[in-house]
N, C-alpha and C positions, 0 to 999 in steps of 0.2 A: 690354592683356590683359583679357579678360572675367572678371569676378569671379563665382564660382559658390558658392552657399551650401553649407554642410556637408551639409544634407539632400539637395540635388540632386546633390552630388558622390557621396554614398553610393549613390543610385539608379544613377548611371552606373557606379560600381564593380560593383554587382550585375549589371548588364546586360553589362558588359565581361567579368566573371568567366566567364560562360557561353561567350562567344565565344573568349576566351583558353583556357579549359579544353578545349573541343572541338578547337581548333587544336593545342594542346599534346599531347593524347592521340593524335590522328591522326598527328602527326609522330613522337612517341616510339614508337608502335606500329609504324609503318613502319620506323623504324630498328632496333627490337628484332627484327623478323622476319628481318632480314639481319644479326644481331648482329655488331658489330665485333670482339668477343672470341670468337665461337663460329662462326657460319655463314661469315662472310667469310674468316677465315684458313683454315678447313677447305676452302673453295672454292678459294682460291688455291693451297693445298697440292696440290690435284689437278692444277694446271697447271704448277707449278714446284717445285723442291726448294731454291730460294734462300731461306735464312732471312731475309736482308735484305728481300727483296720480301714475304715473308710478314709480317714485322714491320711493314713499311711499310703493308700493306693494313689492319692493325688500327689504325694511327695516322693514316691519310691523311685521314679526315674531320675529325679534330681540327685537323690542319695546315691544310687548305683552309678550314675554318670560321673559324679565328682569325687566319690570316695577313693578310688584307686589311683587318682591321677598323680599324686605326689610321688608314690613309689614307682609308677611307670616313668615319670620324668627323670628319675635318677638313672634309669637305664637308657632312655632315649638319648640323653646328652652324650653318650659314648659313641654315637654314630653321627656322621656328618649328614648323611642322607636319611630322611625320615619317611619317605613315601610308602615303602612296603611295611613299615610299622602300622600305617593306616590301612592299606589295601588288604594285607593278609588276614588279620583278625576280623576285618569288616565283612568278609565273605560269609563265614558261618553265622555270625551274629544277626545278619539281616534276614535270616530264614525263621527266626524263633517265633515271631508274632504270627506268621502264616501257619506254622505248625500248631500253635495254640488255638487258632481259629478252628482248625479241623478237629482238634481234641475236644473243644467245647461242644461242637455239633454232635460229635460221637457220644459224649457222656450224657447229653440230654438233660431235661429239666428235673429229673428225679434224683440227681446227684449233685446238689448245690455245693456240698462240702468239698467234693473232689474238684469241681470247677474252680472254687475259691482257692484251693491249694495249688492247682495247676496254674492259675493266673499269677499268683505271687511268685511262683518258681520261674515261670516263663518271662514275666515282666522284669524280674530281678536279673535274669541272665541277659536279657536284651539291654537293660540299663547298664549293668556292669561291663558288658562287652563294648558298649558305646563309650564308656569311660576309658577303657583300654586304648581305644583309637582316638580319643578326644585330644590328648596332648600332641601327638604327631599331626593331627589335622590342624590344630591351632598353629603349630610351628610352620606347617606348609602354607597356611593362610598368611602368616607373618612374613615369610621369605619370598613366596611366589606370587603374592599380590601386594601392591602398595596400599597405603591408607585410603586413597581415593577410590580405587577399584574395590577394595574390601567393603567400604561403606555402601557403595552402590550395590554390591552383591547382597549384603544383608538387607538393605532397604527394598530392593526389587523382589527378593525372596518373600518378604512379608507381604508386599502388595500382591504378588501373583498368587500366593497361597490364600490370602484373604479373599481375593476375587473368586477363586475356585471354590472355597468353602462357602462363600455367600451363595453361589449357584447350586451347590449340592446340599445345603442345610435343609431345604424342604424334603429332599429324598431321605435324609437321615430321620426326619420327623415321620415320614411314611413307614420306614423300616421299623421304627420303635413304636409306632401307633397301633391302634386296634386292628387296622387292616393289614398289618405286617405279619411276618411269619411266626411271631410269638417268641417268648423267652425259652431257651437261651439262643435260638437260631438267629434272632434279630441282631443280637450283639455279635454272634459268630460271623455274620455277614460283614459287619463293620470291621471287625478284627481281620477278616480275610482280605478285604479291600486294602486296608492299611498294610497288612503283611505283604501283599503282592507288590505294592509300591515300594516297600522297604527292599524287596529283592531286586527290583529294577534299579534302585538307587546304587547298587554295587557298581554299575557300569561306568558312570562318569569319573569316579576316582581313578580308574585305570588310565585315564588320559591326562591326569595332572602332570605338568612339566615342572619338576622341582628345580628351583634356582638355588645357588649356594647360599647357605645360611651361616649359623654359628659353627665354630671349629669343633671337631670331635675331640673328646678327651679320652685318655687311656685309662684313667682310674678316677672313680668318685669316692668321697670319704665314706667310711663305715657309718652305719645308721646311728651309732652312739655318738659320733662326732657331728653328723649331719643335722640331727634334730636340734641340738642346742644352738648351732650356728643359724638355723632358721629363726629361732627366737631372737637372736641378736639383730637379724635383718628387720624383723617386725618392730624392734625397739628403736632402731636407728633411722629407718626409712619412713618418715611421717606420711607422705602421700600414699605410699603403698599400704601402710597401716590403716589409714582412713578408708582406702578401697576395700580392704579385708573386712573392716567393721561394717561398711555399707552392705557388702555381700551378706554378712551374718544377719543384719537387721532386715534385709530383703527377704531372706528365708523365713524370718520370724513373722513378718507381716503377711507373707504368702501362705503361712500355715492355715489361714482361713479359707484359701481358695477352693479346696475340695468341698467345703460346707455350704457355699452359696447356693448350689443347685439343691442340696438337701433342705436348706432353709426355704427355698421356693416350693418344693414339693411337699415337705412335711409340715412346715409352719404356715406358709402362705396358701397352701391348698391347691397349687397348680399341678397338673398331671405331667408326667415325664415327657409325653409326646408333644406337649405345649412348651414346657419350661426349657427342655434341652435344646431343641432347634432354634427357639426364639432367642434365648440367652446366647447361644453360640453365634447366631446371626449378628446380634448387637456387638458382641465381642469382636467378631470378624470385621464389621464395618469400622469400628474404632481402630483395630490393628492396621487396617488399610490406610487410614488417615495418618496414623503414627508412622507407618512405613514411608509414606510420602515425605513426612517431616524428617525422618532419619536419613533418607536418601539424599536430601539437600543439606541437612544440618550436620550429619555424622562426619562428613569429610571436612567440614569447616570448623566445628566446635563440638567435639564429642562430649566434653564435660558438661556443656550447657544442655545437651540433649538428655544426659543422665539426670540432671537436676529437674528438667521439665517432666520427664517420665516419672520420677519419684513424686513430684507434685500431683500428677494425675493419679498416681497410685493411692494417694491419701483419700481420694473421692470414692473409691470402691466401698470400703467399710462404712463411710459416712452415708452413702446412698442406701446400703443395706439396712443400716439402722433406721432410716427414714421410711422404709417399705412397710406395708401392712397387708392384711388379707384383702382379697377383692371386696369392694363395697365399703371399705373403711378408709376414709381420707383419700390419699393418692393411690392406695392399693399397692400392687407390686410395681407400678411404674418407676419409682426411684431405683429399684433393683435393675431394671432394664437400662436405665440411664447409667447406673454404676458400671454395668458390663460394657457399655459403650465407652465410657471414660477409661475404664480399666484396659480396654483394647488399645487405647492410645499409648499406654505403657505396657503393652503385651510383652510377655516374657521373651518372645522372639525379638522384639525391638530392644528391650532393656538389656537382655543378656548379650545381644549383639554389640550394644554399646559397651558393656562391661568387657567383652572379649576384645573389642577394638582398643579399649583403653590399655589393658595389660599387655597386649601384643605390641603396641606402639611404645609403651613406657619402658618395657624391659629391653636390656641389651640382647642382641641376637644370640650370643653364646649362652645366656642364662634364661632365655625366654621359656624353655620347657619347665624350668624350676619355678619361675614366677607363676606360670599358668597352673602348674600342678599344685603349688602351695595355696594359691587363692581358691582353687576349686576344692581341694581337700579340706581346708578349714571350713568352707561353706558346707561341705558334706557332713562334717561333724555336727554342725548346728541342725542340718536337715534330719539327722538321725533322731533328734529329740522333739522336733516340731510336731510330728503326728501324735505323739503321746500328749504333749501340752495341748494341742488343738483338740484332740479327742476328749481329753478329760474336761477341758473347759466347756465344750459343747454338751457333753453328757451330764455334767454336774451343775453347771450354771446357765446353760442355754446358749443358743447361737449368738445372741446379742452381746453377752459378756465376751465371747471370743472375738467378735467384731470390734469391740472397744479396745481390747489388747492389740489387735492388728492395726488399728488406727494409730495408737501411740508408737508402735514400732515403725510404721511408715513415716510418721512425723520425725522420729529420731533419725532415720536414714536420710531424709531430706535435709535435716539440720547439719549432719556431718558432711554431706555432699556440698552444701553451701559454704561451710567453714573451712574444710581441709582438703578437698579433692583437687589435685593439680595435675599438670601434664608431665613435667620434666623429671626424669629419674636423677637423684643425686649421684655424683660420681663415686665409685669405689664403695658401693654398699654390698650387694650380694656377691660380686666378684671377689671382694676381699674376705667376706665372711665365709664363703665356701670355696676354698682354693681347689683347683683341678689341674691335672697335668695334661697338656696338649698331646694329642696322638702324634 
């Protein structure tokens, strides 16, 4: 392995910071325009009244992104250089949403079932493809940026994206409103803008300069040996086990996220062109404040930020439970406040903190496995959350769902306060999953 001086390494960090930042801003902006908690569930609600499918639409990207990562990690560790594991698959994946936008406009309003099927296929491909490149991207971020530059990158990404979204939220309201092009062309325009940004986001990754990371291995254990050893890791590594549990509980309280907009439009009586841009704006303002906090706090005390973000997450279901129809008490105002507070713990901030924690916690040689394991376990929970959330909303109403989400958020906060720590114990995963150096 080539040794690099501290001064030269810092120069590479600075250069990589620019490329990683542009890549991250473009990707996050593209995702925000078709917001998984705002635009997408509202779009799917125009096509079906199935609460399960609406809930699935809001969680589908998380499922597809995290599910394949453990299997991908098993192969990635065989290579010392990970850059082209990210760049190569990234190229076709980033075209999928743009193609779906064109397909939506072509199918037209008379074929809602075909649009719905096309959406789930295209969105699944985009999510699964991003899951394939997620592990090498995390490894690149761990080896080619240090914790200080990484925290700045995540924080500035959220701030920049939030500012842009705040400026364009009125435009989204116009596109979705009565003066817009009408359904489904209004949503096709949003998917088209998002898809174009996804395509442009291919470029920055080409300029990542990869620093040496973990050693390549010649052979990884067979899957029948690999999975039981992962169980032993979860048993013996208490902080990592706590982290996994927090990720699972996070997915469980976020199962309510796709239903807040439906709650506003269906139960509180707000129209989509009012609810979507206003709630998106409140969420954006909150995420911008949260990003400022993470940019400063993330490099100093990442665990503290996770705890504060989870505390803010508790307020979202509480505020939703306090909201009422216009003219009754405080009306929908608490829901707007909830989106503002939820933005402080925006998924881009919270999951950046999660990513930073596991990247710093894991040994360089085992980082892909740690990242893959935490994300895959999270995905398994995400697979059932749309069913749980949809059934709760359909059979017992939105408020029952929000009560369950509240308890899950409180449980996640409790575990973070009690058991989440920094340092990885020695000889945990490295001993449990032996590998042969290349």
